[in-house]
N, C-alpha and C positions, 0 to 999 in steps of 0.2 A: 604650490601645485594643487593642493587639495581645494583651495578656494575656486580655482578655475573649473575644476570638475563639478563642484557644487553649483557654480554659476551656470555652467552648461546644462546641468540637470534642471535647474529652476527655469531657465529659458526654454527648455524643451517641453515644459508643461503647457497644456492647452486648455483653455476654458471650455471649448466646444466639445471635447471628447471626455470631459470629466476627470482628466488626469490630475488636475489640481486638487479636486476634492478627494480623490483616492489617496493622494500623498498626505493630505492633512488628516484624513480619517485614520490612516494607518498609524500616524504619530500620536493621535489622541486616544487610542485604545489603552485603557488601563491594564497594566500587567498584574494579573491576580495569581497568587499562588494557591494551589489546592490545599485544602485542610488535611490534617493527619487522618489516616484511615484505620479502621479496625473491623474485624468480623463481629457483627452484632448478634452473636449467638448467645445461648444461655450456658454459662456466664459469658459476658463479652470478652473478646480476645484482647491481646495487648495492642497498644497504639503503634502504628507505623508512621514515623515522622520523616525520615530521610527518603530520598528517591529509591535507594537500594532496598530499604525495608518495605516500601510500598510495592515494588516489583515482586519481591518475595511473597508478600501477602496476596497480591492479585494472582500470582502463579499458583499458589496453593488453592485459592478459591476456584480458579478456572479448571484446575485438574480435578477438583471434586465435582464440579458441575457438568463438565463435558467428558464423555467417554468415547473411545473409538467405536466406529460403526462395525458391528459384528454381523456377518452374513449368517442367516438362519437356514436358508434353503441350500441343501447339499448339492442340488443340481446346478445352481448358480455358482456356488463356490468351486465346483469341479470345472465348470466352463471358464471361470476366471483364471484358475491355476494351470490349466492345460496350455501348453505353448502353441500358439497359432502361427501359421505361415504369414509373412508380410503380405498385405493386400496388394495385388497387382493392379487393381483398378484405380488406385490413387495416383494422380498425376502430380508432377513437381510444380512448385510455385514458379511463377515468372516474376521478374523484377518489378513489373508494374503493380502486382498485387500488394506486396508489403508497403510500397511507396504510397499507394492509394489509402490503405488502412491507417498508416501513420499520419497521413495528411488530415484525416477526418477525426482523429482522436480529440477528446475534450482537453483543451489546454489548461484547464483548471484542476485536472485530476491530480491528486496527491501522489508523489512517487513512493515506491516500495522501499524495501531494505537496501536496494542498490543505489538509491538516491538519484536515479536517472529520470529527469523530468520529461514530460511530453514535448515541451519546447526544444529540449536538447535533441530528442529523436527527430523532430520535424526539421531541424536545421543541420542534420547530419550530412557529411559529404557523400558522394557517390560510393566510395569504398565502404562506408558504414552500411549502406543498403545492401551491398554485395555480401558483406559478412553476415548480416541478418538473414539474407536469402539462403546462404549456406547453412546456417543454423536451422532455419525453418524446414528446409528440404531434408536435412539429416534427421531431424526430429520425426518428420513424416515417414521417411524411408525406414528408420530403425524402430519406429513406433515406441519411442522413449522420450519422455520429457525430462530435461536436465534438472537435477535437484536444486541448484541455485535459483532456478526460476519458480520453484515451488515454495520457497521460503517467504514468509510474510512478516511484516512489521505490524505488531498488534498495538492498537491505541485504545485506551479505555475512555469511552464517552459517557459523561454523566446523564442519567435519565432525568427528564424534566420533572421538577417538583419533588424530587427524592432527597433524602438525607445524604449529603456528600461525604459524610464520615463513614458510611457503611459500604463495604466492598460490593454488596449485592445491588447497590444503586447505580452501577456502571454496566455498560454493555461493550463487548469487544468489537472493534472494527479491524479487519485484516487488510492491510495494504500489500498487495502482491506487486511484483515488478510490472511495469506498464507493458513490457513486451508480452 
């Protein structure tokens, strides 16, 4: 059974659209593991070798580097904290709008913590679009963005030309849900 699916896959590759070269290139990429990390402070911190240790080290580093945004202007803070009436001028979305926006999404965009890809959303059945329309209109009506859609998957990307063992040599990328 497996050989027939592989044979079907190979026969589907086309020299004209570069699908053969993409398949070969993806198989030839060497799988490199990241080196152990540590905080290169004075004195240097302990080495983090396992994935769990690296996550803890990056968590500590990022919590030291990034601080929550504090509002210094009392007038702005008062305006934010006072409850406002829902805006009557906002109109509900129509089904055409989310369908169009999902259609033009970049298919190569990485999925967020929900692991829902752009292609999955673009190939959704009609009922899926109706559910999204319901969520979007409820979000607009209630003026509230659901917490699961605010969660990000953070990936640490090494800075070019930097020491890969130092946690400060990485920058975080936040992958939000595509929705």
